[in-house]
C-alpha positions as CSV (number, residue, x, y, z in Angstrom):
1,M,6.9,29.9,-95.7
2,K,7.4,27.2,-93.3
3,T,8.5,24.2,-93.7
4,L,6.9,21.1,-92.0
5,A,10.2,20.3,-90.0
6,Q,9.9,23.9,-88.9
7,G,6.1,23.9,-87.7
8,T,6.7,20.4,-85.8
9,R,9.7,22.3,-84.1
10,F,7.9,25.0,-83.2
11,V,4.9,22.5,-81.7
12,L,7.2,20.7,-79.7
13,A,8.7,23.8,-78.6
14,S,5.3,25.1,-78.0
15,L,4.4,22.1,-75.9
16,A,7.9,21.9,-73.7
17,S,7.1,25.3,-73.1
18,A,3.5,24.6,-71.8
19,S,5.1,21.5,-69.7
20,L,7.5,23.6,-68.0
21,V,5.1,26.0,-67.0
22,A,2.9,23.7,-65.5
23,A,5.6,22.4,-63.7
24,S,6.5,25.4,-62.2
25,I,3.1,26.2,-61.2
26,A,2.8,23.0,-59.8
27,S,5.9,23.0,-57.6
28,A,5.2,26.5,-56.5
29,A,2.3,25.4,-54.3
30,V,4.4,22.3,-52.6
31,Y,7.3,24.7,-51.0
32,S,9.3,21.8,-50.3
33,N,12.8,22.4,-49.9
34,G,13.8,18.8,-48.1
35,S,12.9,17.5,-45.0
36,K,14.7,16.4,-41.2
37,T,13.6,14.1,-38.7
38,A,14.3,13.9,-34.9
39,N,13.8,10.7,-32.8
40,F,12.4,11.0,-29.0
41,D,11.6,8.6,-26.4
42,V,8.6,7.6,-24.8
43,T,8.9,6.4,-21.2
44,L,7.1,5.2,-18.3
45,T,8.3,4.3,-14.9
46,I,6.6,1.7,-12.8
47,I,7.2,1.4,-9.1
48,A,6.7,-0.8,-6.6
49,D,3.3,0.2,-5.1
50,C,0.4,-1.7,-3.4
51,T,-3.1,-0.9,-2.0
52,I,-5.3,-2.7,0.3
53,A,-9.4,-2.7,1.0
54,A,-11.1,-4.1,3.9
55,N,-14.5,-5.9,4.2
56,A,-16.1,-5.7,8.2
57,L,-15.9,-8.8,10.0
58,N,-19.4,-9.8,12.0
59,F,-19.7,-12.2,14.6
60,G,-23.4,-12.0,14.3
61,S,-26.1,-10.4,16.6
62,S,-27.9,-13.8,17.7
63,Q,-25.3,-14.9,20.2
64,G,-26.5,-15.7,23.7
65,V,-24.2,-17.4,26.1
66,L,-20.4,-17.9,24.7
67,A,-20.4,-21.1,25.8
68,T,-18.8,-22.5,22.6
69,S,-16.6,-20.7,20.0
70,V,-18.1,-18.7,17.3
71,S,-16.5,-18.2,13.8
72,A,-16.6,-15.6,11.0
73,N,-14.5,-14.6,8.4
74,T,-13.8,-11.7,6.0
75,T,-11.8,-11.0,3.1
76,L,-9.1,-8.1,2.1
77,N,-8.0,-7.3,-1.3
78,V,-4.5,-6.5,-2.1
79,T,-3.3,-4.9,-5.4
80,C,0.4,-5.0,-5.7
81,T,2.2,-4.1,-8.9
82,N,3.4,-7.3,-10.5
83,T,6.5,-9.2,-8.8
84,T,6.2,-7.0,-5.8
85,P,6.7,-8.8,-2.8
86,Y,4.5,-7.8,0.4
87,N,3.2,-8.7,3.5
88,V,0.2,-7.8,5.2
89,G,-0.2,-7.4,9.0
90,L,-3.1,-6.7,11.2
91,S,-3.3,-4.1,14.1
92,A,-4.3,-5.4,17.6
93,G,-7.5,-3.4,17.2
94,T,-9.1,-0.6,19.7
95,G,-10.4,-3.0,22.1
96,T,-9.4,-1.6,25.4
97,G,-6.5,-3.8,26.3
98,S,-6.1,-5.6,23.1
99,T,-2.7,-6.9,21.6
100,T,-2.6,-9.0,18.6
101,A,-1.9,-12.1,20.7
102,A,-5.1,-11.3,22.7
103,R,-7.7,-9.3,20.8
104,L,-10.8,-7.5,22.6
105,M,-13.7,-6.2,21.7
106,S,-15.3,-3.5,23.9
107,G,-18.9,-2.6,25.0
108,T,-20.3,0.7,24.6
109,G,-21.0,3.9,26.8
110,A,-20.2,2.7,30.5
111,N,-20.1,-0.8,30.1
112,T,-16.2,-1.9,30.5
113,S,-16.8,-5.2,29.6
114,T,-14.9,-7.1,26.7
115,V,-15.2,-9.9,24.5
116,A,-11.9,-12.0,23.3
117,Y,-11.3,-12.7,19.8
118,N,-8.5,-14.1,17.4
119,L,-7.8,-13.4,13.8
120,L,-6.0,-16.0,12.1
121,Q,-4.2,-16.4,8.6
122,T,-6.0,-20.0,7.9
123,A,-9.1,-21.6,9.3
124,G,-7.9,-23.0,12.9
125,G,-4.0,-21.8,12.1
126,A,-1.6,-19.1,13.1
127,N,-2.6,-15.7,14.6
128,W,-2.6,-12.9,12.2
129,G,-0.5,-10.0,13.7
130,S,1.4,-7.0,12.6
131,T,5.1,-8.0,13.1
132,Q,6.7,-8.3,9.7
133,G,8.2,-11.6,9.0
134,T,6.7,-12.8,12.2
135,D,3.0,-13.2,12.1
136,T,2.2,-11.3,9.0
137,K,0.8,-13.0,5.8
138,S,3.2,-12.5,2.9
139,G,2.6,-12.7,-0.9
140,V,4.0,-11.6,-4.4
141,G,2.1,-9.1,-6.5
142,T,0.6,-10.1,-9.8
143,G,-0.7,-6.7,-11.2
144,A,-4.4,-7.6,-10.3
145,S,-6.3,-7.6,-7.1
146,Q,-5.5,-10.8,-4.6
147,T,-8.3,-11.9,-2.0
148,L,-7.1,-13.0,1.4
149,T,-9.4,-14.4,4.1
150,V,-9.4,-13.2,7.4
151,Y,-10.7,-16.1,9.9
152,G,-12.0,-14.8,13.1
153,V,-13.0,-17.0,16.4
154,V,-14.6,-15.9,19.4
155,P,-13.5,-18.7,21.8
156,A,-15.8,-19.9,24.4
157,Q,-15.7,-17.4,27.3
158,T,-17.6,-16.1,30.4
159,T,-20.4,-14.3,29.0
160,P,-20.3,-10.5,29.6
161,Q,-23.6,-8.5,29.6
162,P,-26.0,-7.8,26.5
163,D,-23.8,-4.8,24.3
164,S,-22.8,-4.2,21.1
165,Y,-19.1,-5.1,21.3
166,K,-16.6,-3.6,18.8
167,S,-13.2,-3.4,17.9
168,T,-11.3,-1.7,14.6
169,I,-8.8,-3.2,13.2
170,T,-6.4,-1.7,10.7
171,A,-4.9,-3.7,8.2
172,T,-1.8,-2.5,6.2
173,V,0.3,-3.8,3.4
174,F,4.1,-3.4,3.5
175,F,5.6,-3.5,0.4
């Protein structure tokens, strides 16, 4: 006959065995033999860069005699990376005989007449050309679009024959 102490030991031994079996089953499903780590860098290089967009400049279509000057303006939008210095230059244009100091719009077809005009950095201010450090407009990028105004003036002059006069300007951002 078993004593109470022997029965308690048997029950305790049985409980311990059952706990070990349960722990073995649980650990068999984990498959962990430890862990290892590795670090990696996440990088990005920002380079100095700019974009430029231009809007048309239209002096209108109701001009008769060019006895007084005609003014109009337009805008350029320059976007440069933050802290990037830039200069914006405007070409002489495609008008026959144009220079940055004396721009001309040309007539169409067989019409060889021209209309003189100026592009200025400020209203009534300095000519806007394409020589960096001389007649370009400078700024510093902010990372956001910056609007620059181009002031156009057709001075009083001998009026050429009726026609549509045109010149195409190239706006360049130097950075």
